[in-house]
C-alpha positions in Angstrom: 23.3 42.4 4.4 19.9 40.7 4.2 19.7 36.9 4.5 17.4 34.8 2.3 15.3 32.1 3.8 17.5 29.6 2.0 20.8 30.6 3.6 19.9 31.7 7.1 20.6 28.4 8.8 24.0 27.8 10.4 25.6 24.7 11.7 26.3 24.1 15.4 30.0 24.4 14.7 29.6 27.8 13.1 27.3 28.8 16.0 29.9 27.9 18.6 32.6 29.7 16.6 30.5 32.9 16.5 29.8 32.7 20.2 33.5 32.2 20.9 34.2 35.3 18.8 31.5 37.2 20.8 33.0 36.0 24.1 36.4 37.3 23.0 34.9 40.7 22.2 33.0 40.7 25.4 36.2 40.3 27.4 37.6 43.4 25.7 34.4 45.3 26.2 34.3 44.5 29.9 37.9 45.7 30.2 37.2 49.0 28.4 33.7 49.6 29.9 33.7 47.9 33.3 30.8 50.0 34.6 28.3 48.4 32.3 28.3 44.8 33.4 27.8 43.8 29.8 26.6 40.3 28.8 25.6 38.6 25.5 22.2 37.6 24.3 20.8 36.1 21.1 18.0 38.3 20.0 15.4 38.7 17.2 12.3 40.7 17.4 10.9 40.2 20.9 12.8 37.0 21.5 16.0 36.8 23.4 18.0 34.3 25.4 21.5 34.1 27.0 23.5 31.6 24.9 25.4 30.0 27.8 23.4 26.8 27.8 24.1 23.8 25.6 22.1 23.4 22.4 19.5 20.9 23.7 18.7 23.3 26.6 18.5 26.2 24.1 16.2 24.1 21.9 13.9 23.5 24.9 13.9 27.1 26.2 13.7 28.8 22.8 12.7 26.4 20.0 12.4 29.2 17.5 16.2 29.4 17.5 16.3 26.2 15.6 15.0 24.9 12.2 12.1 22.6 12.4 13.7 19.2 11.6 13.6 15.6 12.9 16.6 16.2 15.2 15.0 19.1 16.9 11.8 17.3 17.5 13.6 14.2 18.7 15.6 16.2 21.2 12.5 17.9 22.5 10.8 14.5 22.9 13.8 13.0 24.7 14.0 15.9 27.0 10.3 15.8 27.8 10.4 12.1 28.4 13.5 12.5 30.6 11.7 15.1 32.7 8.7 12.8 33.2 10.8 9.8 34.1 13.0 11.8 36.4 10.0 13.1 38.3 8.9 9.5 38.8 12.4 8.6 39.9 12.6 5.6 37.6 15.5 6.6 35.4 18.6 4.4 35.8 22.2 5.7 35.4 22.8 3.8 32.2 19.5 5.1 30.7 20.6 8.6 31.6 24.0 8.1 29.9 22.3 6.6 26.8 19.9 9.5 26.5 22.7 12.0 26.9 24.6 10.3 24.1 21.6 10.2 21.9 20.9 13.9 22.5 24.5 14.8 21.8 24.5 13.0 18.5 21.2 14.6 17.5 22.6 18.0 18.5 25.1 17.9 15.7 22.2 17.7 13.2 20.5 20.9 14.4 20.5 24.0 12.3 20.5 27.4 14.1 18.6 30.4 12.8 21.2 32.9 11.6 18.7 35.7 11.6 19.2 36.0 15.4 21.7 38.7 16.3 24.3 38.6 19.0 23.6 41.6 21.1 24.8 43.1 24.4 22.7 43.8 27.4 23.8 45.7 30.5 23.4 45.1 34.3 24.2 48.8 34.8 23.0 51.6 32.7 25.9 54.0 32.3 24.6 56.0 29.3 27.9 57.8 28.6 29.7 54.4 28.5 27.0 52.9 26.3 27.3 55.9 23.9 31.1 55.4 23.7 30.7 51.7 23.2 28.3 52.3 20.3 31.3 54.0 18.5 33.7 51.2 19.3 35.0 49.0 16.5 34.2 45.9 18.6 30.5 46.3 17.8 28.6 46.1 14.5 28.4 49.7 13.4 25.8 48.9 10.7 23.3 47.2 12.9 23.7 49.2 16.1 21.3 52.1 16.1 23.3 55.4 16.2 20.7 57.3 18.2 21.4 58.2 21.8 17.7 57.4 22.4 18.5 53.7 22.0 20.8 51.5 24.2 20.6 48.6 21.8 24.1 47.4 20.8 24.6 44.6 18.2 27.8 42.9 18.7 27.6 40.8 15.5 25.4 38.9 13.2 25.6 35.5 11.6 25.3 36.2 7.8 29.0 35.6 7.1 28.7 32.2 8.8 25.4 31.1 7.2 25.5 28.0 5.0 24.7 28.7 1.4 22.7 25.5 0.9 20.4 25.5 4.0 
C-alpha cells in the first residue's frame, strides 16, 4: 500500500502502539531465531535509528522522522538551550523540571513520518536463520525482499496506523 503525502503522519500514541507491537514480535523472533541477535530499527532510504529513545531524543538525533511543525522546532530549541546551559553549569533543578514538562507537553503534538518502516537488523549473520525468518508470518511478506541476496527484513509498516487527515 502506498501512502500519500497527506496521510503519512501518525500520532505519538499510534507510534508507541506500533513499537509495542514490534517489540512483541521481536520477543517471539528472538525465541525462534536466537542465533541472530535481532533488534529493531526505524528505516527509510539511507536513514535509520533504533527507536528506544524518547521522542525528544529521536527528534534531536533524526529530525527527518518528524513533520516540520512548531512543536518539533520548539523541542529542538529547548534541547539546544538546555545543552548550552548545562555546559555552563547554570541550570537549576526547578528549571530542569520545567523544561522537561514543557518538552513532554510539546511531544504530544509531534507527528511522526509513517513512511519509515520498522525493520530488523542483526548482531550475528546466520544466513540460514535469516532465510527462514524471511518466510515467517511475523515479518511483512510484502515488503521484505524475497531474494537470498538480501538480508533486509521488514517487520512492519505504519500505513494502517496513519491518520487520514494529516
